[in-house]
TORTOR-547626 format. One record per residue (C-alpha): residue in one letter; residue number from 1; x, y, z. Coordinates in steps of 0.001 Angstrom, whole numbers, plus 524288, in hexadecimal, padded with zeros to 5 digits. Layout:
<mido residu="A" num="NUM" u="X" v="Y" w="Z"/>
...
This chain:
<mido residu="M" num="1" u="C4773" v="58C13" w="58562"/>
<mido residu="D" num="2" u="C4798" v="59A4B" w="58997"/>
<mido residu="E" num="3" u="C507E" v="59CC5" w="59541"/>
<mido residu="S" num="4" u="C48E3" v="5A907" w="5990E"/>
<mido residu="K" num="5" u="C3C52" v="5A19F" w="59C61"/>
<mido residu="P" num="6" u="C39F8" v="59670" w="5A5D3"/>
<mido residu="L" num="7" u="C38C0" v="5893F" w="59F04"/>
<mido residu="F" num="8" u="C2AE4" v="5870A" w="5A3C1"/>
<mido residu="V" num="9" u="C26A1" v="593EF" w="59D86"/>
<mido residu="Q" num="10" u="C2D21" v="58FE7" w="590CA"/>
<mido residu="I" num="11" u="C25F0" v="582E2" w="59159"/>
<mido residu="A" num="12" u="C18FB" v="589F8" w="59348"/>
<mido residu="E" num="13" u="C1C1E" v="592EB" w="587CA"/>
<mido residu="M" num="14" u="C1F9E" v="58733" w="57F52"/>
<mido residu="V" num="15" u="C123A" v="5812E" w="581C9"/>
<mido residu="E" num="16" u="C0BBE" v="58E6E" w="57F9D"/>
<mido residu="D" num="17" u="C12FB" v="58F88" w="57292"/>
<mido residu="Q" num="18" u="C0D0A" v="5828C" w="56E7E"/>
<mido residu="I" num="19" u="BFF98" v="5879F" w="5722D"/>
<mido residu="V" num="20" u="C018C" v="59465" w="56ACC"/>
<mido residu="D" num="21" u="C06A2" v="58DDE" w="55E64"/>
<mido residu="G" num="22" u="BFBBD" v="583C8" w="55E80"/>
<mido residu="T" num="23" u="C0416" v="577E1" w="56162"/>
<mido residu="L" num="24" u="BFBF0" v="5764D" w="56DC1"/>
<mido residu="R" num="25" u="BED88" v="579B5" w="56C6A"/>
<mido residu="E" num="26" u="BE2E0" v="57B3F" w="5768F"/>
<mido residu="E" num="27" u="BDFED" v="56E55" w="57D3F"/>
<mido residu="D" num="28" u="BEC45" v="567EA" w="577B6"/>
<mido residu="K" num="29" u="BF453" v="55FF1" w="58125"/>
<mido residu="A" num="30" u="C0083" v="5676D" w="584E0"/>
<mido residu="P" num="31" u="C0DBA" v="560BB" w="585FA"/>
<mido residu="S" num="32" u="C101C" v="55A76" w="5932F"/>
<mido residu="T" num="33" u="C1A2C" v="56004" w="59C72"/>
<mido residu="N" num="34" u="C22AE" v="55419" w="599C4"/>
<mido residu="E" num="35" u="C21C0" v="55643" w="58B0B"/>
<mido residu="I" num="36" u="C2532" v="5649B" w="58CBC"/>
<mido residu="A" num="37" u="C306B" v="5614A" w="595E7"/>
<mido residu="A" num="38" u="C35F1" v="55751" w="58C5F"/>
<mido residu="F" num="39" u="C3493" v="56093" w="580D0"/>
<mido residu="A" num="40" u="C3ACC" v="56C1F" w="587DC"/>
<mido residu="R" num="41" u="C4478" v="563A3" w="58F68"/>
<mido residu="I" num="42" u="C406D" v="56944" w="59C68"/>
<mido residu="N" num="43" u="C3BC9" v="56437" w="5A97D"/>
<mido residu="P" num="44" u="C2D7F" v="55FC0" w="5A931"/>
<mido residu="A" num="45" u="C2AE3" v="5683E" w="5B52F"/>
<mido residu="T" num="46" u="C2EE6" v="5743C" w="5AD5A"/>
<mido residu="A" num="47" u="C2605" v="57033" w="5A223"/>
<mido residu="A" num="48" u="C1AF8" v="56E0F" w="5ABEB"/>
<mido residu="K" num="49" u="C1D02" v="57BB2" w="5B156"/>
<mido residu="G" num="50" u="C1B4D" v="58176" w="5A3A8"/>
<mido residu="V" num="51" u="C0F38" v="57943" w="5A104"/>
<mido residu="N" num="52" u="C0968" v="57CD1" w="5AE39"/>
<mido residu="M" num="53" u="C0B8E" v="58B21" w="5AB14"/>
<mido residu="L" num="54" u="C0328" v="5892E" w="59EEB"/>
<mido residu="V" num="55" u="BF8CC" v="5823B" w="5A707"/>
<mido residu="D" num="56" u="BF8C8" v="58D7F" w="5B0C5"/>
<mido residu="N" num="57" u="BF711" v="59712" w="5A569"/>
<mido residu="G" num="58" u="BEBAC" v="58F68" w="59FA5"/>
<mido residu="I" num="59" u="BF315" v="58B70" w="5935C"/>
<mido residu="L" num="60" u="BF336" v="57CEC" w="59682"/>
<mido residu="Y" num="61" u="BEA69" v="574C1" w="59F0D"/>
<mido residu="K" num="62" u="BEBF5" v="5676C" w="5A541"/>
<mido residu="R" num="63" u="BE39F" v="55B7B" w="5A2DE"/>
<mido residu="R" num="64" u="BE67C" v="55291" w="5AE3C"/>
<mido residu="G" num="65" u="BED49" v="5463B" w="5A9B4"/>
<mido residu="I" num="66" u="BED9B" v="54A91" w="59B71"/>
<mido residu="G" num="67" u="BF694" v="55656" w="59AA8"/>
<mido residu="M" num="68" u="BF6D2" v="564B5" w="5974F"/>
<mido residu="F" num="69" u="BEE6A" v="56AE1" w="58CD2"/>
<mido residu="V" num="70" u="BEDC5" v="57813" w="58624"/>
<mido residu="A" num="71" u="BE2EC" v="58017" w="58C3C"/>
<mido residu="P" num="72" u="BD80D" v="5862E" w="58423"/>
<mido residu="G" num="73" u="BDBE6" v="59423" w="580B3"/>
<mido residu="A" num="74" u="BEA4D" v="59197" w="5839E"/>
<mido residu="R" num="75" u="BEF3D" v="596B6" w="57689"/>
<mido residu="D" num="76" u="BE7C4" v="5A377" w="577C0"/>
<mido residu="K" num="77" u="BEC74" v="5A51F" w="585AF"/>
<mido residu="V" num="78" u="BFABF" v="5A2CE" w="58216"/>
<mido residu="L" num="79" u="BF9C8" v="5ABF7" w="5766B"/>
<mido residu="G" num="80" u="BF39E" v="5B689" w="57EDF"/>
<mido residu="E" num="81" u="BFE3D" v="5B55A" w="58922"/>
<mido residu="R" num="82" u="C08F2" v="5B577" w="57EE8"/>
<mido residu="K" num="83" u="C0351" v="5C154" w="577FA"/>
<mido residu="A" num="84" u="C0309" v="5C8C1" w="584D3"/>
<mido residu="A" num="85" u="C1107" v="5C49A" w="587C2"/>
<mido residu="F" num="86" u="C1514" v="5C899" w="579F6"/>
<mido residu="A" num="87" u="C0F74" v="5D623" w="57C1A"/>
<mido residu="D" num="88" u="C168D" v="5D799" w="58909"/>
<mido residu="T" num="89" u="C236F" v="5D1E3" w="58462"/>
<mido residu="Y" num="90" u="C2483" v="5D7B7" w="576CA"/>
<mido residu="V" num="91" u="C1A5E" v="5E212" w="573DF"/>
<mido residu="A" num="92" u="C1BBA" v="5EA49" w="58035"/>
<mido residu="P" num="93" u="C2A9D" v="5EB9D" w="57EC1"/>
<mido residu="L" num="94" u="C28DC" v="5EE4C" w="57034"/>
<mido residu="I" num="95" u="C1F94" v="5F97D" w="57326"/>
<mido residu="A" num="96" u="C28B7" v="5FEED" w="57D88"/>
<mido residu="E" num="97" u="C343D" v="5FEE0" w="5740F"/>
<mido residu="A" num="98" u="C2BF3" v="604A2" w="56928"/>
<mido residu="R" num="99" u="C2843" v="60FF9" w="5720D"/>
<mido residu="K" num="100" u="C36A9" v="6127F" w="57504"/>
<mido residu="L" num="101" u="C394B" v="612F0" w="5666B"/>
<mido residu="G" num="102" u="C2DB2" v="61BBE" w="563A9"/>
<mido residu="L" num="103" u="C26B4" v="6117B" w="55B82"/>
<mido residu="S" num="104" u="C17F5" v="611CE" w="55AA7"/>
<mido residu="A" num="105" u="C0F45" v="605D1" w="55B3B"/>
<mido residu="D" num="106" u="C0DAB" v="60700" w="54C7F"/>
<mido residu="D" num="107" u="C1C82" v="60768" w="54ACE"/>
<mido residu="V" num="108" u="C1DFB" v="5FB10" w="552E1"/>
<mido residu="A" num="109" u="C1314" v="5F438" w="54B79"/>
<mido residu="Q" num="110" u="C199B" v="5F7D5" w="53EA4"/>
<mido residu="L" num="111" u="C26B7" v="5F290" w="5434A"/>
<mido residu="I" num="112" u="C2050" v="5E5DF" w="54782"/>
<mido residu="S" num="113" u="C192E" v="5E495" w="53A82"/>
<mido residu="E" num="114" u="C25AB" v="5E6FF" w="532E8"/>
<mido residu="R" num="115" u="C2D58" v="5DD24" w="53AF7"/>
<mido residu="A" num="116" u="C2287" v="5D309" w="539D0"/>
<mido residu="A" num="117" u="C228A" v="5D4C2" w="52B08"/>
<mido residu="Q" num="118" u="C314F" v="5D30C" w="52AA4"/>
<mido residu="T" num="119" u="C3048" v="5C6BD" w="532C8"/>
<mido residu="S" num="120" u="C25B4" v="5C154" w="529DD"/>
<mido residu="E" num="121" u="C2E17" v="5C41A" w="51DF4"/>
<mido residu="L" num="122" u="C39A4" v="5BCF3" w="5240D"/>
<mido residu="R" num="123" u="C313E" v="5B11A" w="52741"/>
<mido residu="T" num="124" u="C2C03" v="5B0D7" w="5194F"/>
<mido residu="K" num="125" u="C39D9" v="5B15C" w="513C4"/>
<mido residu="D" num="126" u="C3E83" v="5A68D" w="51CEF"/>
<mido residu="N" num="127" u="C339C" v="59D4D" w="518B4"/>
């Protein structure tokens, strides 16, 4: 668990990760708050708070007496939110630092391409 984020947010992100990677698909039954609490070894109320956050955001929906389910369009919504957060968290500071260094957008793109190629080569060698 990440000490910098509240547990309920981490629980919500864990479920979102399962939606993004395809473990949970649209209309699949999501884990119950008790299952999440047992898995993460946390209080069920904390797990419920994370699940309710996803309900409030339209990622999950409740079927009375049955449980929580992944909402239609949930994956696209999560990906859209994460892409926007990625841009704010990583791209904006990258651009600011590049400007300080006098790097153009093309220079930055080239550096990213080179680093991505190096990373791909390392993965190929490791396999």
